[in-house]
Full PDB file with SEQRES, HELIX, SHEET, SSBOND, CRYST1, ORIGX, SCALE, CONECT and MASTER records, all heavy atoms in Angstrom:
SEQRES   1 A   47  MET MET PHE LEU LEU TRP ILE LEU ALA VAL ILE LEU VAL          
SEQRES   2 A   47  VAL SER GLY ILE VAL SER LEU VAL ARG GLY GLN LEU LEU          
SEQRES   3 A   47  TRP GLY ILE VAL LEU ILE ILE VAL GLY LEU ALA VAL GLY          
SEQRES   4 A   47  PRO GLY GLY TYR SER ILE PHE LYS                              
HELIX    1 AA1 MET A    2  VAL A   21  1                                  20    
HELIX    2 AA2 LEU A   25  VAL A   38  1                                  14    
CRYST1    1.000    1.000    1.000  90.00  90.00  90.00 P 1           1          
ORIGX1      1.000000  0.000000  0.000000        0.00000                         
ORIGX2      0.000000  1.000000  0.000000        0.00000                         
ORIGX3      0.000000  0.000000  1.000000        0.00000                         
SCALE1      1.000000  0.000000  0.000000        0.00000                         
SCALE2      0.000000  1.000000  0.000000        0.00000                         
SCALE3      0.000000  0.000000  1.000000        0.00000                         
ATOM      1  N   MET A   1       0.823  -1.204   0.000  1.00  0.00           N  
ATOM      2  CA  MET A   1       0.000   0.000   0.000  1.00  0.00           C  
ATOM      3  C   MET A   1       0.863   1.262   0.000  1.00  0.00           C  
ATOM      4  O   MET A   1       0.549   2.211  -0.699  1.00  0.00           O  
ATOM      5  CB  MET A   1      -0.915  -0.035   1.227  1.00  0.00           C  
ATOM      6  CG  MET A   1      -1.867   1.116   1.307  1.00  0.00           C  
ATOM      7  SD  MET A   1      -3.068   1.044  -0.029  1.00  0.00           S  
ATOM      8  CE  MET A   1      -4.052   2.430   0.353  1.00  0.00           C  
ATOM      9  N   MET A   2       1.938   1.232   0.788  1.00  0.00           N  
ATOM     10  CA  MET A   2       2.816   2.406   0.843  1.00  0.00           C  
ATOM     11  C   MET A   2       3.449   2.682  -0.516  1.00  0.00           C  
ATOM     12  O   MET A   2       3.628   3.835  -0.891  1.00  0.00           O  
ATOM     13  CB  MET A   2       3.909   2.209   1.901  1.00  0.00           C  
ATOM     14  CG  MET A   2       3.380   2.182   3.315  1.00  0.00           C  
ATOM     15  SD  MET A   2       2.589   3.723   3.747  1.00  0.00           S  
ATOM     16  CE  MET A   2       3.942   4.519   4.542  1.00  0.00           C  
ATOM     17  N   PHE A   3       3.778   1.612  -1.250  1.00  0.00           N  
ATOM     18  CA  PHE A   3       4.384   1.794  -2.569  1.00  0.00           C  
ATOM     19  C   PHE A   3       3.409   2.480  -3.524  1.00  0.00           C  
ATOM     20  O   PHE A   3       3.794   3.377  -4.287  1.00  0.00           O  
ATOM     21  CB  PHE A   3       4.834   0.445  -3.138  1.00  0.00           C  
ATOM     22  CG  PHE A   3       5.487   0.550  -4.478  1.00  0.00           C  
ATOM     23  CD1 PHE A   3       6.747   1.104  -4.599  1.00  0.00           C  
ATOM     24  CD2 PHE A   3       4.830   0.110  -5.614  1.00  0.00           C  
ATOM     25  CE1 PHE A   3       7.352   1.210  -5.836  1.00  0.00           C  
ATOM     26  CE2 PHE A   3       5.420   0.218  -6.853  1.00  0.00           C  
ATOM     27  CZ  PHE A   3       6.692   0.762  -6.965  1.00  0.00           C  
ATOM     28  N   LEU A   4       2.143   2.097  -3.470  1.00  0.00           N  
ATOM     29  CA  LEU A   4       1.137   2.720  -4.337  1.00  0.00           C  
ATOM     30  C   LEU A   4       0.931   4.185  -3.980  1.00  0.00           C  
ATOM     31  O   LEU A   4       0.761   5.028  -4.867  1.00  0.00           O  
ATOM     32  CB  LEU A   4      -0.186   1.960  -4.243  1.00  0.00           C  
ATOM     33  CG  LEU A   4      -0.187   0.554  -4.832  1.00  0.00           C  
ATOM     34  CD1 LEU A   4      -1.527  -0.116  -4.567  1.00  0.00           C  
ATOM     35  CD2 LEU A   4       0.113   0.578  -6.309  1.00  0.00           C  
ATOM     36  N   LEU A   5       0.937   4.511  -2.689  1.00  0.00           N  
ATOM     37  CA  LEU A   5       0.820   5.907  -2.271  1.00  0.00           C  
ATOM     38  C   LEU A   5       2.018   6.713  -2.738  1.00  0.00           C  
ATOM     39  O   LEU A   5       1.886   7.870  -3.146  1.00  0.00           O  
ATOM     40  CB  LEU A   5       0.693   5.998  -0.750  1.00  0.00           C  
ATOM     41  CG  LEU A   5      -0.639   5.561  -0.160  1.00  0.00           C  
ATOM     42  CD1 LEU A   5      -0.585   5.627   1.359  1.00  0.00           C  
ATOM     43  CD2 LEU A   5      -1.775   6.405  -0.690  1.00  0.00           C  
ATOM     44  N   TRP A   6       3.214   6.103  -2.688  1.00  0.00           N  
ATOM     45  CA  TRP A   6       4.415   6.787  -3.129  1.00  0.00           C  
ATOM     46  C   TRP A   6       4.347   7.085  -4.625  1.00  0.00           C  
ATOM     47  O   TRP A   6       4.654   8.198  -5.060  1.00  0.00           O  
ATOM     48  CB  TRP A   6       5.643   5.926  -2.792  1.00  0.00           C  
ATOM     49  CG  TRP A   6       6.925   6.616  -3.056  1.00  0.00           C  
ATOM     50  CD1 TRP A   6       7.559   7.493  -2.240  1.00  0.00           C  
ATOM     51  CD2 TRP A   6       7.742   6.493  -4.224  1.00  0.00           C  
ATOM     52  NE1 TRP A   6       8.719   7.908  -2.833  1.00  0.00           N  
ATOM     53  CE2 TRP A   6       8.856   7.313  -4.044  1.00  0.00           C  
ATOM     54  CE3 TRP A   6       7.619   5.750  -5.388  1.00  0.00           C  
ATOM     55  CZ2 TRP A   6       9.844   7.420  -5.006  1.00  0.00           C  
ATOM     56  CZ3 TRP A   6       8.603   5.863  -6.347  1.00  0.00           C  
ATOM     57  CH2 TRP A   6       9.702   6.688  -6.148  1.00  0.00           C  
ATOM     58  N   ILE A   7       3.898   6.094  -5.411  1.00  0.00           N  
ATOM     59  CA  ILE A   7       3.766   6.284  -6.856  1.00  0.00           C  
ATOM     60  C   ILE A   7       2.730   7.370  -7.163  1.00  0.00           C  
ATOM     61  O   ILE A   7       2.951   8.238  -8.006  1.00  0.00           O  
ATOM     62  CB  ILE A   7       3.373   4.953  -7.547  1.00  0.00           C  
ATOM     63  CG1 ILE A   7       4.497   3.939  -7.426  1.00  0.00           C  
ATOM     64  CG2 ILE A   7       2.993   5.173  -8.999  1.00  0.00           C  
ATOM     65  CD1 ILE A   7       5.743   4.290  -8.190  1.00  0.00           C  
ATOM     66  N   LEU A   8       1.603   7.343  -6.471  1.00  0.00           N  
ATOM     67  CA  LEU A   8       0.563   8.353  -6.662  1.00  0.00           C  
ATOM     68  C   LEU A   8       1.089   9.746  -6.327  1.00  0.00           C  
ATOM     69  O   LEU A   8       0.837  10.713  -7.054  1.00  0.00           O  
ATOM     70  CB  LEU A   8      -0.667   8.018  -5.812  1.00  0.00           C  
ATOM     71  CG  LEU A   8      -1.825   8.996  -5.889  1.00  0.00           C  
ATOM     72  CD1 LEU A   8      -2.399   9.042  -7.297  1.00  0.00           C  
ATOM     73  CD2 LEU A   8      -2.897   8.618  -4.890  1.00  0.00           C  
ATOM     74  N   ALA A   9       1.838   9.851  -5.229  1.00  0.00           N  
ATOM     75  CA  ALA A   9       2.394  11.143  -4.829  1.00  0.00           C  
ATOM     76  C   ALA A   9       3.377  11.657  -5.880  1.00  0.00           C  
ATOM     77  O   ALA A   9       3.365  12.847  -6.213  1.00  0.00           O  
ATOM     78  CB  ALA A   9       3.079  11.015  -3.474  1.00  0.00           C  
ATOM     79  N   VAL A  10       4.216  10.784  -6.412  1.00  0.00           N  
ATOM     80  CA  VAL A  10       5.174  11.196  -7.435  1.00  0.00           C  
ATOM     81  C   VAL A  10       4.448  11.680  -8.688  1.00  0.00           C  
ATOM     82  O   VAL A  10       4.796  12.725  -9.257  1.00  0.00           O  
ATOM     83  CB  VAL A  10       6.135  10.034  -7.777  1.00  0.00           C  
ATOM     84  CG1 VAL A  10       6.944  10.333  -9.016  1.00  0.00           C  
ATOM     85  CG2 VAL A  10       7.049   9.747  -6.611  1.00  0.00           C  
ATOM     86  N   ILE A  11       3.415  10.972  -9.094  1.00  0.00           N  
ATOM     87  CA  ILE A  11       2.650  11.372 -10.274  1.00  0.00           C  
ATOM     88  C   ILE A  11       1.999  12.736 -10.060  1.00  0.00           C  
ATOM     89  O   ILE A  11       2.025  13.608 -10.941  1.00  0.00           O  
ATOM     90  CB  ILE A  11       1.606  10.299 -10.631  1.00  0.00           C  
ATOM     91  CG1 ILE A  11       2.308   9.043 -11.131  1.00  0.00           C  
ATOM     92  CG2 ILE A  11       0.607  10.813 -11.664  1.00  0.00           C  
ATOM     93  CD1 ILE A  11       1.399   7.854 -11.298  1.00  0.00           C  
ATOM     94  N   LEU A  12       1.431  12.948  -8.890  1.00  0.00           N  
ATOM     95  CA  LEU A  12       0.772  14.225  -8.601  1.00  0.00           C  
ATOM     96  C   LEU A  12       1.762  15.386  -8.582  1.00  0.00           C  
ATOM     97  O   LEU A  12       1.497  16.456  -9.134  1.00  0.00           O  
ATOM     98  CB  LEU A  12       0.021  14.148  -7.269  1.00  0.00           C  
ATOM     99  CG  LEU A  12      -1.261  13.330  -7.283  1.00  0.00           C  
ATOM    100  CD1 LEU A  12      -1.781  13.152  -5.863  1.00  0.00           C  
ATOM    101  CD2 LEU A  12      -2.304  13.989  -8.152  1.00  0.00           C  
ATOM    102  N   VAL A  13       2.913  15.171  -7.953  1.00  0.00           N  
ATOM    103  CA  VAL A  13       3.899  16.249  -7.861  1.00  0.00           C  
ATOM    104  C   VAL A  13       4.486  16.559  -9.238  1.00  0.00           C  
ATOM    105  O   VAL A  13       4.634  17.730  -9.603  1.00  0.00           O  
ATOM    106  CB  VAL A  13       5.000  15.893  -6.833  1.00  0.00           C  
ATOM    107  CG1 VAL A  13       6.148  16.879  -6.904  1.00  0.00           C  
ATOM    108  CG2 VAL A  13       4.419  15.867  -5.430  1.00  0.00           C  
ATOM    109  N   VAL A  14       4.788  15.532 -10.013  1.00  0.00           N  
ATOM    110  CA  VAL A  14       5.338  15.767 -11.348  1.00  0.00           C  
ATOM    111  C   VAL A  14       4.319  16.482 -12.239  1.00  0.00           C  
ATOM    112  O   VAL A  14       4.663  17.425 -12.955  1.00  0.00           O  
ATOM    113  CB  VAL A  14       5.800  14.434 -11.984  1.00  0.00           C  
ATOM    114  CG1 VAL A  14       6.102  14.598 -13.452  1.00  0.00           C  
ATOM    115  CG2 VAL A  14       7.022  13.908 -11.250  1.00  0.00           C  
ATOM    116  N   SER A  15       3.070  16.063 -12.173  1.00  0.00           N  
ATOM    117  CA  SER A  15       2.057  16.753 -12.976  1.00  0.00           C  
ATOM    118  C   SER A  15       1.833  18.183 -12.481  1.00  0.00           C  
ATOM    119  O   SER A  15       1.547  19.076 -13.279  1.00  0.00           O  
ATOM    120  CB  SER A  15       0.754  15.967 -13.009  1.00  0.00           C  
ATOM    121  OG  SER A  15       0.251  15.779 -11.713  1.00  0.00           O  
ATOM    122  N   GLY A  16       2.010  18.422 -11.191  1.00  0.00           N  
ATOM    123  CA  GLY A  16       1.935  19.782 -10.671  1.00  0.00           C  
ATOM    124  C   GLY A  16       3.058  20.655 -11.184  1.00  0.00           C  
ATOM    125  O   GLY A  16       2.847  21.819 -11.547  1.00  0.00           O  
ATOM    126  N   ILE A  17       4.259  20.096 -11.252  1.00  0.00           N  
ATOM    127  CA  ILE A  17       5.400  20.854 -11.781  1.00  0.00           C  
ATOM    128  C   ILE A  17       5.199  21.144 -13.265  1.00  0.00           C  
ATOM    129  O   ILE A  17       5.481  22.257 -13.726  1.00  0.00           O  
ATOM    130  CB  ILE A  17       6.708  20.077 -11.521  1.00  0.00           C  
ATOM    131  CG1 ILE A  17       6.991  20.045 -10.016  1.00  0.00           C  
ATOM    132  CG2 ILE A  17       7.871  20.688 -12.276  1.00  0.00           C  
ATOM    133  CD1 ILE A  17       8.120  19.124  -9.616  1.00  0.00           C  
ATOM    134  N   VAL A  18       4.693  20.164 -14.009  1.00  0.00           N  
ATOM    135  CA  VAL A  18       4.412  20.379 -15.430  1.00  0.00           C  
ATOM    136  C   VAL A  18       3.360  21.473 -15.604  1.00  0.00           C  
ATOM    137  O   VAL A  18       3.478  22.332 -16.480  1.00  0.00           O  
ATOM    138  CB  VAL A  18       3.977  19.058 -16.100  1.00  0.00           C  
ATOM    139  CG1 VAL A  18       3.435  19.294 -17.498  1.00  0.00           C  
ATOM    140  CG2 VAL A  18       5.134  18.079 -16.129  1.00  0.00           C  
ATOM    141  N   SER A  19       2.355  21.485 -14.756  1.00  0.00           N  
ATOM    142  CA  SER A  19       1.323  22.526 -14.823  1.00  0.00           C  
ATOM    143  C   SER A  19       1.913  23.904 -14.537  1.00  0.00           C  
ATOM    144  O   SER A  19       1.542  24.885 -15.184  1.00  0.00           O  
ATOM    145  CB  SER A  19       0.203  22.239 -13.829  1.00  0.00           C  
ATOM    146  OG  SER A  19      -0.482  21.071 -14.182  1.00  0.00           O  
ATOM    147  N   LEU A  20       2.834  23.970 -13.576  1.00  0.00           N  
ATOM    148  CA  LEU A  20       3.483  25.245 -13.284  1.00  0.00           C  
ATOM    149  C   LEU A  20       4.281  25.741 -14.487  1.00  0.00           C  
ATOM    150  O   LEU A  20       4.253  26.931 -14.807  1.00  0.00           O  
ATOM    151  CB  LEU A  20       4.416  25.102 -12.073  1.00  0.00           C  
ATOM    152  CG  LEU A  20       3.751  24.980 -10.710  1.00  0.00           C  
ATOM    153  CD1 LEU A  20       4.805  24.749  -9.634  1.00  0.00           C  
ATOM    154  CD2 LEU A  20       2.941  26.215 -10.387  1.00  0.00           C  
ATOM    155  N   VAL A  21       4.987  24.836 -15.148  1.00  0.00           N  
ATOM    156  CA  VAL A  21       5.794  25.211 -16.305  1.00  0.00           C  
ATOM    157  C   VAL A  21       4.902  25.687 -17.454  1.00  0.00           C  
ATOM    158  O   VAL A  21       5.252  26.623 -18.177  1.00  0.00           O  
ATOM    159  CB  VAL A  21       6.682  24.025 -16.746  1.00  0.00           C  
ATOM    160  CG1 VAL A  21       7.341  24.275 -18.090  1.00  0.00           C  
ATOM    161  CG2 VAL A  21       7.728  23.733 -15.686  1.00  0.00           C  
ATOM    162  N   ARG A  22       3.729  25.083 -17.587  1.00  0.00           N  
ATOM    163  CA  ARG A  22       2.813  25.451 -18.663  1.00  0.00           C  
ATOM    164  C   ARG A  22       2.017  26.713 -18.334  1.00  0.00           C  
ATOM    165  O   ARG A  22       1.233  27.167 -19.154  1.00  0.00           O  
ATOM    166  CB  ARG A  22       1.863  24.300 -18.952  1.00  0.00           C  
ATOM    167  CG  ARG A  22       2.596  23.067 -19.439  1.00  0.00           C  
ATOM    168  CD  ARG A  22       1.692  21.915 -19.621  1.00  0.00           C  
ATOM    169  NE  ARG A  22       1.166  21.949 -20.989  1.00  0.00           N  
ATOM    170  CZ  ARG A  22       0.202  21.155 -21.406  1.00  0.00           C  
ATOM    171  NH1 ARG A  22      -0.358  20.305 -20.591  1.00  0.00           N  
ATOM    172  NH2 ARG A  22      -0.202  21.221 -22.648  1.00  0.00           N  
ATOM    173  N   GLY A  23       2.193  27.277 -17.152  1.00  0.00           N  
ATOM    174  CA  GLY A  23       1.552  28.535 -16.817  1.00  0.00           C  
ATOM    175  C   GLY A  23       0.276  28.412 -16.006  1.00  0.00           C  
ATOM    176  O   GLY A  23      -0.384  29.404 -15.739  1.00  0.00           O  
ATOM    177  N   GLN A  24      -0.085  27.222 -15.604  1.00  0.00           N  
ATOM    178  CA  GLN A  24      -1.289  27.023 -14.802  1.00  0.00           C  
ATOM    179  C   GLN A  24      -0.875  27.015 -13.328  1.00  0.00           C  
ATOM    180  O   GLN A  24      -0.744  25.963 -12.703  1.00  0.00           O  
ATOM    181  CB  GLN A  24      -1.975  25.722 -15.185  1.00  0.00           C  
ATOM    182  CG  GLN A  24      -2.412  25.684 -16.623  1.00  0.00           C  
ATOM    183  CD  GLN A  24      -2.915  24.330 -17.054  1.00  0.00           C  
ATOM    184  OE1 GLN A  24      -2.610  23.324 -16.425  1.00  0.00           O  
ATOM    185  NE2 GLN A  24      -3.668  24.293 -18.131  1.00  0.00           N  
ATOM    186  N   LEU A  25      -0.677  28.199 -12.786  1.00  0.00           N  
ATOM    187  CA  LEU A  25      -0.089  28.360 -11.462  1.00  0.00           C  
ATOM    188  C   LEU A  25      -0.939  27.725 -10.364  1.00  0.00           C  
ATOM    189  O   LEU A  25      -0.437  26.918  -9.574  1.00  0.00           O  
ATOM    190  CB  LEU A  25       0.125  29.848 -11.173  1.00  0.00           C  
ATOM    191  CG  LEU A  25       0.843  30.196  -9.886  1.00  0.00           C  
ATOM    192  CD1 LEU A  25       2.264  29.655  -9.918  1.00  0.00           C  
ATOM    193  CD2 LEU A  25       0.848  31.676  -9.669  1.00  0.00           C  
ATOM    194  N   LEU A  26      -2.208  28.048 -10.312  1.00  0.00           N  
ATOM    195  CA  LEU A  26      -3.070  27.554  -9.233  1.00  0.00           C  
ATOM    196  C   LEU A  26      -3.209  26.029  -9.279  1.00  0.00           C  
ATOM    197  O   LEU A  26      -3.063  25.352  -8.253  1.00  0.00           O  
ATOM    198  CB  LEU A  26      -4.450  28.208  -9.318  1.00  0.00           C  
ATOM    199  CG  LEU A  26      -5.443  27.812  -8.229  1.00  0.00           C  
ATOM    200  CD1 LEU A  26      -4.910  28.220  -6.861  1.00  0.00           C  
ATOM    201  CD2 LEU A  26      -6.786  28.447  -8.478  1.00  0.00           C  
ATOM    202  N   TRP A  27      -3.446  25.473 -10.458  1.00  0.00           N  
ATOM    203  CA  TRP A  27      -3.614  24.023 -10.594  1.00  0.00           C  
ATOM    204  C   TRP A  27      -2.322  23.308 -10.231  1.00  0.00           C  
ATOM    205  O   TRP A  27      -2.338  22.255  -9.595  1.00  0.00           O  
ATOM    206  CB  TRP A  27      -4.050  23.694 -12.013  1.00  0.00           C  
ATOM    207  CG  TRP A  27      -4.388  22.259 -12.232  1.00  0.00           C  
ATOM    208  CD1 TRP A  27      -3.769  21.430 -13.114  1.00  0.00           C  
ATOM    209  CD2 TRP A  27      -5.388  21.472 -11.585  1.00  0.00           C  
ATOM    210  NE1 TRP A  27      -4.326  20.181 -13.051  1.00  0.00           N  
ATOM    211  CE2 TRP A  27      -5.326  20.181 -12.116  1.00  0.00           C  
ATOM    212  CE3 TRP A  27      -6.329  21.738 -10.596  1.00  0.00           C  
ATOM    213  CZ2 TRP A  27      -6.164  19.154 -11.701  1.00  0.00           C  
ATOM    214  CZ3 TRP A  27      -7.160  20.716 -10.185  1.00  0.00           C  
ATOM    215  CH2 TRP A  27      -7.079  19.453 -10.733  1.00  0.00           C  
ATOM    216  N   GLY A  28      -1.177  23.860 -10.612  1.00  0.00           N  
ATOM    217  CA  GLY A  28       0.107  23.254 -10.277  1.00  0.00           C  
ATOM    218  C   GLY A  28       0.358  23.221  -8.784  1.00  0.00           C  
ATOM    219  O   GLY A  28       0.800  22.210  -8.239  1.00  0.00           O  
ATOM    220  N   ILE A  29       0.046  24.316  -8.102  1.00  0.00           N  
ATOM    221  CA  ILE A  29       0.236  24.371  -6.650  1.00  0.00           C  
ATOM    222  C   ILE A  29      -0.688  23.383  -5.947  1.00  0.00           C  
ATOM    223  O   ILE A  29      -0.276  22.680  -5.021  1.00  0.00           O  
ATOM    224  CB  ILE A  29       0.011  25.816  -6.135  1.00  0.00           C  
ATOM    225  CG1 ILE A  29       1.132  26.716  -6.646  1.00  0.00           C  
ATOM    226  CG2 ILE A  29      -0.074  25.861  -4.626  1.00  0.00           C  
ATOM    227  CD1 ILE A  29       0.914  28.181  -6.383  1.00  0.00           C  
ATOM    228  N   VAL A  30      -1.931  23.295  -6.406  1.00  0.00           N  
ATOM    229  CA  VAL A  30      -2.883  22.356  -5.802  1.00  0.00           C  
ATOM    230  C   VAL A  30      -2.399  20.919  -5.966  1.00  0.00           C  
ATOM    231  O   VAL A  30      -2.435  20.127  -5.019  1.00  0.00           O  
ATOM    232  CB  VAL A  30      -4.292  22.543  -6.417  1.00  0.00           C  
ATOM    233  CG1 VAL A  30      -5.212  21.400  -6.036  1.00  0.00           C  
ATOM    234  CG2 VAL A  30      -4.889  23.865  -5.984  1.00  0.00           C  
ATOM    235  N   LEU A  31      -1.925  20.558  -7.155  1.00  0.00           N  
ATOM    236  CA  LEU A  31      -1.448  19.197  -7.389  1.00  0.00           C  
ATOM    237  C   LEU A  31      -0.241  18.865  -6.527  1.00  0.00           C  
ATOM    238  O   LEU A  31      -0.127  17.763  -5.987  1.00  0.00           O  
ATOM    239  CB  LEU A  31      -1.105  19.002  -8.867  1.00  0.00           C  
ATOM    240  CG  LEU A  31      -2.283  18.855  -9.815  1.00  0.00           C  
ATOM    241  CD1 LEU A  31      -1.801  18.821 -11.251  1.00  0.00           C  
ATOM    242  CD2 LEU A  31      -3.080  17.618  -9.496  1.00  0.00           C  
ATOM    243  N   ILE A  32       0.677  19.823  -6.369  1.00  0.00           N  
ATOM    244  CA  ILE A  32       1.862  19.586  -5.543  1.00  0.00           C  
ATOM    245  C   ILE A  32       1.466  19.397  -4.080  1.00  0.00           C  
ATOM    246  O   ILE A  32       1.947  18.487  -3.405  1.00  0.00           O  
ATOM    247  CB  ILE A  32       2.878  20.728  -5.718  1.00  0.00           C  
ATOM    248  CG1 ILE A  32       3.463  20.672  -7.130  1.00  0.00           C  
ATOM    249  CG2 ILE A  32       3.980  20.639  -4.674  1.00  0.00           C  
ATOM    250  CD1 ILE A  32       4.322  21.851  -7.493  1.00  0.00           C  
ATOM    251  N   ILE A  33       0.568  20.216  -3.578  1.00  0.00           N  
ATOM    252  CA  ILE A  33       0.136  20.098  -2.186  1.00  0.00           C  
ATOM    253  C   ILE A  33      -0.589  18.773  -1.950  1.00  0.00           C  
ATOM    254  O   ILE A  33      -0.348  18.087  -0.956  1.00  0.00           O  
ATOM    255  CB  ILE A  33      -0.753  21.302  -1.789  1.00  0.00           C  
ATOM    256  CG1 ILE A  33       0.107  22.565  -1.730  1.00  0.00           C  
ATOM    257  CG2 ILE A  33      -1.446  21.061  -0.457  1.00  0.00           C  
ATOM    258  CD1 ILE A  33      -0.678  23.835  -1.526  1.00  0.00           C  
ATOM    259  N   VAL A  34      -1.453  18.390  -2.878  1.00  0.00           N  
ATOM    260  CA  VAL A  34      -2.151  17.112  -2.743  1.00  0.00           C  
ATOM    261  C   VAL A  34      -1.160  15.953  -2.813  1.00  0.00           C  
ATOM    262  O   VAL A  34      -1.265  14.983  -2.057  1.00  0.00           O  
ATOM    263  CB  VAL A  34      -3.261  16.965  -3.817  1.00  0.00           C  
ATOM    264  CG1 VAL A  34      -3.823  15.567  -3.851  1.00  0.00           C  
ATOM    265  CG2 VAL A  34      -4.363  17.975  -3.557  1.00  0.00           C  
ATOM    266  N   GLY A  35      -0.177  16.053  -3.684  1.00  0.00           N  
ATOM    267  CA  GLY A  35       0.851  15.017  -3.777  1.00  0.00           C  
ATOM    268  C   GLY A  35       1.639  14.870  -2.499  1.00  0.00           C  
ATOM    269  O   GLY A  35       1.934  13.757  -2.052  1.00  0.00           O  
ATOM    270  N   LEU A  36       1.965  15.987  -1.869  1.00  0.00           N  
ATOM    271  CA  LEU A  36       2.689  15.925  -0.594  1.00  0.00           C  
ATOM    272  C   LEU A  36       1.802  15.402   0.530  1.00  0.00           C  
ATOM    273  O   LEU A  36       2.279  14.750   1.455  1.00  0.00           O  
ATOM    274  CB  LEU A  36       3.242  17.310  -0.241  1.00  0.00           C  
ATOM    275  CG  LEU A  36       4.345  17.826  -1.161  1.00  0.00           C  
ATOM    276  CD1 LEU A  36       4.714  19.253  -0.777  1.00  0.00           C  
ATOM    277  CD2 LEU A  36       5.552  16.924  -1.146  1.00  0.00           C  
ATOM    278  N   ALA A  37       0.508  15.670   0.464  1.00  0.00           N  
ATOM    279  CA  ALA A  37      -0.407  15.196   1.503  1.00  0.00           C  
ATOM    280  C   ALA A  37      -0.685  13.697   1.381  1.00  0.00           C  
ATOM    281  O   ALA A  37      -0.928  13.029   2.379  1.00  0.00           O  
ATOM    282  CB  ALA A  37      -1.721  15.979   1.443  1.00  0.00           C  
ATOM    283  N   VAL A  38      -0.624  13.172   0.162  1.00  0.00           N  
ATOM    284  CA  VAL A  38      -0.912  11.755  -0.058  1.00  0.00           C  
ATOM    285  C   VAL A  38       0.324  10.898   0.171  1.00  0.00           C  
ATOM    286  O   VAL A  38       0.229   9.779   0.649  1.00  0.00           O  
ATOM    287  CB  VAL A  38      -1.459  11.550  -1.494  1.00  0.00           C  
ATOM    288  CG1 VAL A  38      -1.497  10.083  -1.855  1.00  0.00           C  
ATOM    289  CG2 VAL A  38      -2.844  12.166  -1.620  1.00  0.00           C  
ATOM    290  N   GLY A  39       1.473  11.422  -0.149  1.00  0.00           N  
ATOM    291  CA  GLY A  39       2.710  10.635  -0.104  1.00  0.00           C  
ATOM    292  C   GLY A  39       3.059  10.118   1.279  1.00  0.00           C  
ATOM    293  O   GLY A  39       2.780  10.766   2.283  1.00  0.00           O  
ATOM    294  N   PRO A  40       3.691   8.954   1.331  1.00  0.00           N  
ATOM    295  CA  PRO A  40       4.070   8.368   2.619  1.00  0.00           C  
ATOM    296  C   PRO A  40       5.242   9.077   3.295  1.00  0.00           C  
ATOM    297  O   PRO A  40       5.405   8.987   4.483  1.00  0.00           O  
ATOM    298  CB  PRO A  40       4.439   6.927   2.252  1.00  0.00           C  
ATOM    299  CG  PRO A  40       4.806   6.978   0.812  1.00  0.00           C  
ATOM    300  CD  PRO A  40       3.983   8.077   0.209  1.00  0.00           C  
ATOM    301  N   GLY A  41       6.041   9.795   2.542  1.00  0.00           N  
ATOM    302  CA  GLY A  41       7.163  10.523   3.131  1.00  0.00           C  
ATOM    303  C   GLY A  41       6.704  11.896   3.622  1.00  0.00           C  
ATOM    304  O   GLY A  41       5.851  12.515   3.033  1.00  0.00           O  
ATOM    305  N   GLY A  42       7.270  12.349   4.712  1.00  0.00           N  
ATOM    306  CA  GLY A  42       6.883  13.653   5.247  1.00  0.00           C  
ATOM    307  C   GLY A  42       5.499  13.616   5.855  1.00  0.00           C  
ATOM    308  O   GLY A  42       5.192  12.780   6.687  1.00  0.00           O  
ATOM    309  N   TYR A  43       4.616  14.491   5.399  1.00  0.00           N  
ATOM    310  CA  TYR A  43       3.259  14.559   5.921  1.00  0.00           C  
ATOM    311  C   TYR A  43       2.341  13.689   5.068  1.00  0.00           C  
ATOM    312  O   TYR A  43       2.360  13.764   3.852  1.00  0.00           O  
ATOM    313  CB  TYR A  43       2.753  15.997   5.911  1.00  0.00           C  
ATOM    314  CG  TYR A  43       1.341  16.120   6.416  1.00  0.00           C  
ATOM    315  CD1 TYR A  43       1.077  16.047   7.766  1.00  0.00           C  
ATOM    316  CD2 TYR A  43       0.298  16.254   5.540  1.00  0.00           C  
ATOM    317  CE1 TYR A  43      -0.215  16.114   8.238  1.00  0.00           C  
ATOM    318  CE2 TYR A  43      -1.006  16.330   6.002  1.00  0.00           C  
ATOM    319  CZ  TYR A  43      -1.255  16.266   7.344  1.00  0.00           C  
ATOM    320  OH  TYR A  43      -2.524  16.342   7.800  1.00  0.00           O  
ATOM    321  N   SER A  44       1.549  12.852   5.667  1.00  0.00           N  
ATOM    322  CA  SER A  44       0.614  12.017   4.930  1.00  0.00           C  
ATOM    323  C   SER A  44      -0.738  12.011   5.629  1.00  0.00           C  
ATOM    324  O   SER A  44      -0.814  11.852   6.840  1.00  0.00           O  
ATOM    325  CB  SER A  44       1.132  10.583   4.806  1.00  0.00           C  
ATOM    326  OG  SER A  44       0.200   9.790   4.112  1.00  0.00           O  
ATOM    327  N   ILE A  45      -1.794  12.162   4.865  1.00  0.00           N  
ATOM    328  CA  ILE A  45      -3.134  12.131   5.462  1.00  0.00           C  
ATOM    329  C   ILE A  45      -3.566  10.715   5.768  1.00  0.00           C  
ATOM    330  O   ILE A  45      -4.578  10.511   6.411  1.00  0.00           O  
ATOM    331  CB  ILE A  45      -4.153  12.825   4.528  1.00  0.00           C  
ATOM    332  CG1 ILE A  45      -4.194  12.161   3.144  1.00  0.00           C  
ATOM    333  CG2 ILE A  45      -3.858  14.308   4.389  1.00  0.00           C  
ATOM    334  CD1 ILE A  45      -5.267  12.696   2.205  1.00  0.00           C  
ATOM    335  N   PHE A  46      -2.790   9.711   5.321  1.00  0.00           N  
ATOM    336  CA  PHE A  46      -3.161   8.317   5.545  1.00  0.00           C  
ATOM    337  C   PHE A  46      -2.389   7.666   6.696  1.00  0.00           C  
ATOM    338  O   PHE A  46      -2.444   6.487   6.872  1.00  0.00           O  
ATOM    339  CB  PHE A  46      -2.933   7.495   4.264  1.00  0.00           C  
ATOM    340  CG  PHE A  46      -3.868   7.894   3.158  1.00  0.00           C  
ATOM    341  CD1 PHE A  46      -3.388   8.569   2.051  1.00  0.00           C  
ATOM    342  CD2 PHE A  46      -5.202   7.595   3.223  1.00  0.00           C  
ATOM    343  CE1 PHE A  46      -4.240   8.934   1.034  1.00  0.00           C  
ATOM    344  CE2 PHE A  46      -6.074   7.973   2.212  1.00  0.00           C  
ATOM    345  CZ  PHE A  46      -5.588   8.639   1.117  1.00  0.00           C  
ATOM    346  N   LYS A  47      -1.681   8.442   7.510  1.00  0.00           N  
ATOM    347  CA  LYS A  47      -0.934   7.855   8.633  1.00  0.00           C  
ATOM    348  C   LYS A  47      -1.856   7.584   9.793  1.00  0.00           C  
ATOM    349  O   LYS A  47      -2.774   8.238  10.064  1.00  0.00           O  
ATOM    350  CB  LYS A  47       0.176   8.787   9.097  1.00  0.00           C  
ATOM    351  CG  LYS A  47       1.354   8.716   8.183  1.00  0.00           C  
ATOM    352  CD  LYS A  47       2.493   9.494   8.762  1.00  0.00           C  
ATOM    353  CE  LYS A  47       3.693   9.364   7.849  1.00  0.00           C  
ATOM    354  NZ  LYS A  47       4.813  10.075   8.328  1.00  0.00           N  
TER     355      LYS A  47                                                      
MASTER        0    0    0    2    0    0    0    6  354    1    0    4          
END                                                                             
């Protein structure tokens, strides 16, 4: 389960960075924050 959360977090953060580069500032920030909240490292809402 932790591996799947880690993969999901990586996908969310990478897509957030891509959104920031493409000029979608708000959507990119939201994706990065959600990715950090889901990921098992650091802060996780599933702990």
